[in-house]
PAPAKE-885008 format. One record per residue: chain; x, y, z of N, C-alpha, C in turn. Coordinates in steps of 0.001 Angstrom, whole numbers, plus 500000, padded with zeros to 6 digits. Atoms other than C-alpha are relative to their C-alpha. Example, Ala and Ser with C-alpha at 12.3 -4.5 7.8 and 13.67 -1.06 7.14 Angstrom:
BEGIN
+--------+--------+--------+--------+--------+--------+--------+--------+--------+--------+
: cadena :   n.xx :   n.yy :   n.zz :  ca.xx :  ca.yy :  ca.zz :   c.xx :   c.yy :   c.zz :
+--------+--------+--------+--------+--------+--------+--------+--------+--------+--------+
:      A : 500890 : 498810 : 500000 : 512300 : 495500 : 507800 : 500900 : 501200 : 500000 :
:      A : 499180 : 498810 : 499940 : 513670 : 498940 : 507140 : 499230 : 501090 : 500730 :
+--------+--------+--------+--------+--------+--------+--------+--------+--------+--------+
***
This chain:
BEGIN
+--------+--------+--------+--------+--------+--------+--------+--------+--------+--------+
: cadena :   n.xx :   n.yy :   n.zz :  ca.xx :  ca.yy :  ca.zz :   c.xx :   c.yy :   c.zz :
+--------+--------+--------+--------+--------+--------+--------+--------+--------+--------+
:      A : 498806 : 499506 : 499438 : 413234 : 417864 : 373123 : 501109 : 499973 : 498964 :
:      A : 498919 : 499886 : 500982 : 416019 : 419015 : 370965 : 501329 : 500204 : 500734 :
:      A : 498677 : 499823 : 499405 : 419673 : 418706 : 371780 : 500864 : 500774 : 499028 :
:      A : 499105 : 499203 : 500835 : 422144 : 421154 : 370519 : 501439 : 499675 : 500391 :
:      A : 498589 : 500252 : 499767 : 425818 : 420447 : 370177 : 500730 : 501327 : 499903 :
:      A : 499238 : 498752 : 500009 : 428149 : 423227 : 371056 : 501300 : 499776 : 499259 :
:      A : 498733 : 500039 : 500717 : 430987 : 423817 : 368705 : 500994 : 500855 : 500775 :
:      A : 499032 : 499158 : 499299 : 434221 : 425030 : 370286 : 500241 : 501270 : 499197 :
:      A : 499749 : 498757 : 500725 : 434981 : 428586 : 369439 : 501219 : 499860 : 499089 :
:      A : 498921 : 500086 : 500986 : 437300 : 429089 : 366519 : 501330 : 500396 : 500625 :
:      A : 498762 : 499553 : 499377 : 439848 : 430839 : 368703 : 500632 : 498888 : 500844 :
:      A : 499480 : 501092 : 499178 : 440187 : 427863 : 371067 : 500626 : 498934 : 499117 :
:      A : 499448 : 501027 : 500899 : 440707 : 425385 : 368219 : 501250 : 500521 : 499294 :
:      A : 498816 : 499418 : 500629 : 443175 : 427761 : 366586 : 501183 : 499990 : 500972 :
:      A : 498939 : 500036 : 499000 : 445179 : 428097 : 369817 : 500473 : 498577 : 500284 :
:      A : 499643 : 501390 : 499773 : 445089 : 424356 : 370390 : 500827 : 499442 : 498838 :
:      A : 499243 : 500440 : 501182 : 446303 : 423662 : 366847 : 501382 : 500648 : 499978 :
:      A : 498713 : 499312 : 499947 : 449018 : 426286 : 367210 : 500908 : 499423 : 501081 :
:      A : 499225 : 500611 : 498911 : 450138 : 424761 : 370522 : 500576 : 498650 : 499585 :
:      A : 499498 : 501291 : 500472 : 450393 : 421306 : 368989 : 501072 : 500175 : 498932 :
:      A : 499009 : 499735 : 501039 : 452292 : 422731 : 366038 : 501322 : 500454 : 500617 :
:      A : 498783 : 499565 : 499312 : 454777 : 424493 : 368339 : 500669 : 498844 : 500738 :
:      A : 499456 : 501154 : 499303 : 455210 : 421330 : 370393 : 500682 : 499039 : 499021 :
:      A : 499403 : 500866 : 501025 : 455866 : 419279 : 367264 : 501286 : 500618 : 499458 :
:      A : 498790 : 499320 : 500481 : 458365 : 421887 : 366033 : 501120 : 499890 : 501027 :
:      A : 498986 : 500090 : 498941 : 460176 : 421852 : 369401 : 500638 : 498610 : 500023 :
:      A : 499451 : 501355 : 499948 : 460548 : 418066 : 369449 : 500783 : 499658 : 498740 :
:      A : 499240 : 500225 : 501231 : 461664 : 417999 : 365816 : 501345 : 500707 : 500069 :
:      A : 498746 : 499251 : 499858 : 464274 : 420683 : 366491 : 500936 : 499310 : 500988 :
:      A : 499183 : 500686 : 498997 : 465498 : 418832 : 369617 : 500549 : 498684 : 499450 :
:      A : 499536 : 501265 : 500570 : 465751 : 415567 : 367664 : 501114 : 500219 : 498990 :
:      A : 498982 : 499738 : 501017 : 467892 : 417195 : 364994 : 501219 : 500686 : 500605 :
:      A : 498881 : 499201 : 499528 : 470039 : 419712 : 366893 : 500210 : 499980 : 501501 :
:      A : 499842 : 500044 : 498553 : 469735 : 418805 : 370556 : 501289 : 499315 : 500419 :
:      A : 498788 : 500627 : 499468 : 472399 : 417328 : 372824 : 500154 : 498565 : 499517 :
:      A : 499968 : 501388 : 500467 : 471494 : 413824 : 371626 : 499403 : 499892 : 498598 :
:      A : 500624 : 499966 : 501308 : 470320 : 414825 : 368159 : 500878 : 499433 : 498895 :
:      A : 499345 : 500556 : 501186 : 471338 : 413802 : 364670 : 501333 : 500696 : 499741 :
:      A : 498744 : 499277 : 500269 : 473964 : 416525 : 364230 : 501066 : 499655 : 501030 :
:      A : 499028 : 500363 : 498962 : 475613 : 415664 : 367552 : 500545 : 498597 : 499751 :
:      A : 499549 : 501358 : 500311 : 475770 : 412003 : 366507 : 501007 : 500018 : 498853 :
:      A : 499058 : 499893 : 501117 : 477483 : 412961 : 363234 : 501332 : 500563 : 500496 :
:      A : 498768 : 499441 : 499425 : 480001 : 415095 : 365158 : 500743 : 498953 : 500824 :
:      A : 499368 : 501026 : 499161 : 480646 : 412250 : 367614 : 500640 : 498915 : 499138 :
:      A : 499428 : 501010 : 500889 : 481197 : 409765 : 364775 : 501253 : 500521 : 499308 :
:      A : 498816 : 499418 : 500644 : 483629 : 412122 : 363033 : 501149 : 500093 : 500997 :
:      A : 498968 : 499933 : 498967 : 485508 : 412665 : 366294 : 500551 : 498613 : 500310 :
:      A : 499556 : 501375 : 499760 : 485627 : 408903 : 366862 : 500932 : 499526 : 498884 :
:      A : 499151 : 500395 : 501121 : 487055 : 408333 : 363371 : 501372 : 500665 : 500075 :
:      A : 498719 : 499300 : 499875 : 489730 : 410967 : 363950 : 500838 : 499409 : 501125 :
:      A : 499266 : 500586 : 498878 : 490664 : 409443 : 367300 : 500503 : 498596 : 499673 :
:      A : 499555 : 501328 : 500416 : 490839 : 405942 : 365804 : 501207 : 500112 : 499079 :
:      A : 498858 : 499798 : 500898 : 493162 : 407222 : 363071 : 501236 : 500424 : 500783 :
:      A : 498883 : 499575 : 499152 : 495339 : 408947 : 365696 : 500551 : 498826 : 500799 :
:      A : 499569 : 501183 : 499251 : 495424 : 405760 : 367770 : 500816 : 499053 : 499115 :
:      A : 499278 : 500882 : 500913 : 496498 : 403699 : 364753 : 501370 : 500569 : 499650 :
:      A : 498721 : 499372 : 500301 : 499216 : 406208 : 363906 : 500959 : 499862 : 501179 :
:      A : 499162 : 500134 : 498814 : 500506 : 406134 : 367479 : 500447 : 498557 : 500221 :
:      A : 499610 : 501410 : 499869 : 500469 : 402335 : 367522 : 501141 : 499653 : 499049 :
:      A : 498921 : 500289 : 500950 : 502620 : 402191 : 364395 : 501293 : 500690 : 500430 :
:      A : 498816 : 499292 : 499499 : 504983 : 404784 : 365880 : 500629 : 499252 : 501173 :
:      A : 499500 : 500773 : 498865 : 505283 : 402747 : 369093 : 500672 : 498720 : 499507 :
:      A : 499398 : 501222 : 500547 : 505961 : 399591 : 367067 : 501351 : 500301 : 499361 :
:      A : 498740 : 499623 : 500630 : 508673 : 401381 : 365080 : 501062 : 500282 : 501063 :
:      A : 499041 : 499679 : 498944 : 510302 : 402713 : 368238 : 500402 : 498746 : 500797 :
:      A : 499666 : 501250 : 499314 : 510098 : 399277 : 369919 : 500989 : 499196 : 499163 :
:      A : 499072 : 500694 : 500885 : 511850 : 397785 : 366890 : 501392 : 500627 : 500084 :
:      A : 498697 : 499332 : 499898 : 514620 : 400399 : 367028 : 500647 : 499756 : 501362 :
:      A : 499466 : 500244 : 498664 : 514993 : 399920 : 370774 : 500547 : 498582 : 500119 :
:      A : 499533 : 501380 : 499962 : 515284 : 396166 : 370372 : 501282 : 499840 : 499207 :
:      A : 498808 : 500114 : 500839 : 517854 : 396581 : 367617 : 501228 : 500646 : 500640 :
:      A : 498873 : 499388 : 499299 : 520015 : 398708 : 369935 : 500186 : 499438 : 501416 :
:      A : 499917 : 500549 : 498645 : 519570 : 396512 : 373044 : 501258 : 499149 : 500162 :
:      A : 498830 : 500836 : 499700 : 522231 : 394421 : 374741 : 499868 : 498600 : 499402 :
:      A : 500224 : 501347 : 500521 : 520646 : 391168 : 373523 : 500199 : 499917 : 498491 :
:      A : 499933 : 500010 : 501458 : 520602 : 392123 : 369850 : 500498 : 501374 : 499567 :
:      A : 499419 : 498719 : 500383 : 522895 : 394843 : 368553 : 500159 : 500057 : 498495 :
:      A : 499898 : 499788 : 501443 : 522465 : 396021 : 364974 : 501088 : 501044 : 499767 :
:      A : 498860 : 499096 : 500163 : 525820 : 397523 : 364078 : 499743 : 501087 : 498960 :
:      A : 500330 : 498980 : 501003 : 524482 : 399298 : 361004 : 499147 : 501115 : 500606 :
:      A : 500850 : 498990 : 499355 : 521803 : 401038 : 363062 : 500819 : 500807 : 501004 :
:      A : 499141 : 499291 : 499052 : 524354 : 401904 : 365751 : 500888 : 501005 : 499275 :
:      A : 499173 : 499107 : 500805 : 526637 : 403393 : 363095 : 499188 : 501186 : 499483 :
:      A : 500872 : 498926 : 500511 : 523738 : 405378 : 361594 : 499660 : 500998 : 501102 :
:      A : 500362 : 499110 : 498906 : 522660 : 406765 : 364977 : 501202 : 500812 : 500484 :
:      A : 498799 : 499275 : 499577 : 526249 : 407685 : 365953 : 500346 : 501099 : 499018 :
:      A : 499727 : 498981 : 501019 : 526706 : 409527 : 362674 : 498999 : 501147 : 500101 :
:      A : 501055 : 498979 : 499952 : 523385 : 411336 : 363041 : 500101 : 500847 : 501273 :
:      A : 500025 : 499276 : 498728 : 523592 : 412259 : 366724 : 501325 : 500717 : 500261 :
:      A : 498696 : 499422 : 499661 : 527319 : 412854 : 367104 : 500667 : 500717 : 498830 :
:      A : 499424 : 499358 : 501170 : 528020 : 414050 : 363581 : 501319 : 499356 : 499568 :
:      A : 498766 : 500699 : 500343 : 530710 : 411420 : 363049 : 500026 : 499622 : 498525 :
:      A : 499789 : 500481 : 501364 : 532152 : 410566 : 359639 : 501312 : 499219 : 499984 :
:      A : 498743 : 500725 : 500179 : 534846 : 408212 : 358430 : 500997 : 500887 : 499255 :
:      A : 498981 : 499189 : 500668 : 538103 : 409545 : 357109 : 499943 : 499897 : 498495 :
:      A : 500053 : 500179 : 501449 : 537423 : 408161 : 353643 : 498674 : 500477 : 499393 :
:      A : 501294 : 499547 : 500484 : 533952 : 409791 : 353307 : 500051 : 501493 : 499660 :
:      A : 500166 : 498593 : 500377 : 532953 : 413074 : 351677 : 498583 : 500414 : 500411 :
:      A : 501299 : 499516 : 499532 : 530125 : 415069 : 353262 : 499437 : 500967 : 498972 :
:      A : 500703 : 499139 : 500943 : 527629 : 416625 : 350848 : 498774 : 500542 : 500717 :
:      A : 501152 : 499376 : 499342 : 525157 : 419130 : 352291 : 498965 : 500418 : 499011 :
+--------+--------+--------+--------+--------+--------+--------+--------+--------+--------+
***
């Protein structure tokens, strides 16, 4: 008794190999450019860095404005700052000053 082994047809193995290749290509593409891929992570990190820089800039601006507000408050009045703001906002000058534009 002889046993013969059947080899799969070449077309079936070719289609199966092509299917696996397409599946591998799809998952590789999704890993690189998908919603949770490498490029999206780089974009998210860049956006995070920009937002952190904006937050730091706003914090320093708030600190500066809090300092100016404190210096013009009833508890602590900085006369030099008051004089500067009055000159800037109201356009006031002293009689002994010369205005240069």
